[in-house]
N, C-alpha and C positions, 0 to 999 in steps of 0.2 A: 368929683372923683380925684383923689390925690395920687400922683404917680411920680416916681423917680427911679433911679437905677438900683436902689437898694432892694435886695430880695426880701420877700415877706414870708415869715414862718408862723404857723399856727400850731400851738402845743396844747393838747387837751389834758385835763386833770393836772394843771400846772401851778396850783396855789402853794404847793409845798413839795418837799422830798425830791424824788427823781425828776418829776416834771418841771419843777422850778429850776433845778440844776441845769436841765436841758435848755430851758428858756434863757437862762443867763449865759450859757455857753454860746448859743446861736446869736445872742445879742452882742457878745464879745467879738464874734466873727463878722460883725457889721450888718447883721440883718435887722429888719424891723420885725419885732416879735409880738404876737398876739397870744395871750394865754386864756384858755378856757377854764372856768371853775364853776362850782355850784353857787358861789356867792360873790358879790361885788368885793373887790379889794378894799380894805379899810384904808382910811387916811394914814393910819400908822404904817400899814404895809407899803403903801405908795411912797411915803416919806423914807422908809427904811431902804427900799429898792433904789430910790433916787439918790440917796446918800452913798450908795454903793456904785452909782454910775449907771443904773438900769432904769429904763422907762418902758413900761409895758401897757399896751391896750388890754382891756379885760372884757371878755365876752362871757356872760352868764348864760348857761344853757345845759340841758341834759342830752348828752350824746346819744343815749338810747332812744330818744324821741326823734323820729324822722323829721318832723317839722322844725324842731330846734336845730338839728344838724344842718339842714338846708339853709336856714336863716343865718346861722353863724358863718357858713362859707360865703353866702351872698353878702353879708355885712362886711366881711374882709375885702371882697372884690370891689364892692361899692366904694369903700373908703380908699383903698390902695391901688385898685385897678389890676390886681394880680394876686396869686398865691403860689409860691414857689416850693414851699416845704410844708408838709403835714406830719406831725408826730402824734400818733395815737397812743397816749399814755394813760388816759383815764381808766381807772380800775378799782374794784372793790373786792373784799373777801367776806365770806360768811362760812367759816370753817366748821365742819362737823363730820364725824365718821359717816360713811356712805349709808349705812343701815339706819342712821338717825337723821339724815339730811332731809329737810322738808323741800317739797317741790318748789315752793315759793322762793326759797333761798337759792335753790339751783338756778331757777329762771332769772332771778335778780342779778346774779353774777354773770350769767351768760349775756343778759341784755346789756349791761354796762360794758363789760370787757370785750365782748365779741360783736354783738349787734351794733354797739356804739362805734366801733372801729369800722365796721361795714358802712354804716350811715355816713360817717365823715369821709371815708375813702371814696365812696360813690359820688358824692357831690364835688369833692375836690378834684377827682379825676376828670370830671366834665370840663372844669376850667383848665386844668393842665393839658388836656387833650387838644384844646384850641391853641394853647401856647406852644404845644409840641415839646414841652419840657416839664420837669417836676421831680421831686423826691419825696417819697413817703417812707416813714420808719415806724414800725409797729413795735411796741414794747411788750414782748411775750414774757416768758419765764422758764427757768429750768424745770419748773413743775409741769409745764406743758410738754416737755421733752421726755421726762422720766416719771412723772406722777409724784404724788406726795400724800402721806397719810393725812386724812381729814380734809383733803382738798379736791374732791371729785369735781365739784363745780368750777373751782378756780383752774385746775389742771385742764379740764375740758375746754374752758374758754381760751386758755393760752395756747393749747394745742390747735384749736380752731384758727387762732391768729396766724399760726405757721402756714396752714393751708391757704388762708386768705392772702397772705403775703406772696406766696408762690404764684397763685393765680393772678393776682394784681400785677405781679412782675411780668408775667407772660403777656397779659393783655396790654399793660402800660408800655411795654417795650415797642409796640407798634407805633407809638407816638412820642417816643423819647422819654417816657416816664419810668423812673426806677422805684422799686419797692423792696425794702429789706426789713428784717426783724432783729431786735436785740433781745437776748434771753438772759436777764440778770439772775444771779444766784442770791446769796445772802448779802443784802445791802443794808447799811445802817440807816434806817428810816424809822418813822413813827410806827410802821407796821411791824418791823422786826423788834423794835424797842419794847413792844408789848409782851414779848416772849420772856419766860422766866430766865434767870441767870443760868440755871442748870441746863435748860434747853439751848441757850445761846452757846454755852461751853461745848455741848455735845456737837453742835454744828461746826464750831471753830476747830475742834479736834479732827473733824473729817475733811476740812479744807486744807489742801496742800500748802497754801500760802499763810495758813494759820491766823486769818483775820477776816472780818466782814469787809465787803467793799464799800466804797463811798459813792454817793450820788454823782459826784463829779466824774468818777471813772466810767459810769454808764453814759454820762453826757458826752464825754470825749469820744466814745465809740459811736454814738449817734451822729456827732459832728463829722466823724470820719466817713460814715456811710452817706451822709448828705453831700459831702464835697467830692467824693470819688465817683466819677461818672461812668466807670466801667464795672461796677459791682451792682448786681440786682438779683433778687430771688434768694438771698442768703440769710441764714440765721447765725448770728454771732453771739456766743456765750460770753458773759462777763461774770465769772463765778469763782475766781481764784483757784481754778483747777478741780472744783468739787465734782464735776461730772466726767473727769478723765477716766 
């Protein structure tokens, strides 16, 4: 078992986009960072991160699978002796209008986005409770706060994360554990990059700051919530004013 004074953070769904930005930010803050993904990091990815000054442990696993989730938490604790921060970022979309949405696609999104966060939080909290400290940040979405066309499954999963966050915050506070959520708006990622230029312009026109956000701006907010020890049970929107 390896142990030092560095805090240990586990970020799910962190192979790219917002998750990777969060991993890099927490690493810059001096933490040992473990990233979860569905695949092993390639040698090219490892070399690229190393060249940027980042070194990440990589855990391959499906957060929606309870056995995988428990093993990932146990693997982190076995290697480092602790887990101080959990960021539940893993998420998928399968967009379609509600009347055309298949039950399998509804369940798949709920399983990854909401059940996955539940699984990881459950096992991480058991470790954090013994340490009487810890920070959990769930990546929700403005779609979970206000709904969105064609995203009944995604919106439901992200709204569920808000409820999970608030309950985990109440229960965790008894042992010094904080739990908050970040609700990004339109962020420049592969997911939003698949939108047509027309659709992107429509959203940009609605955003008071007149641009999409950057993954680093979400990561900054996550880091703020991780480091502030008197904030818990909150949902912070990072949306350029879209939901004002």
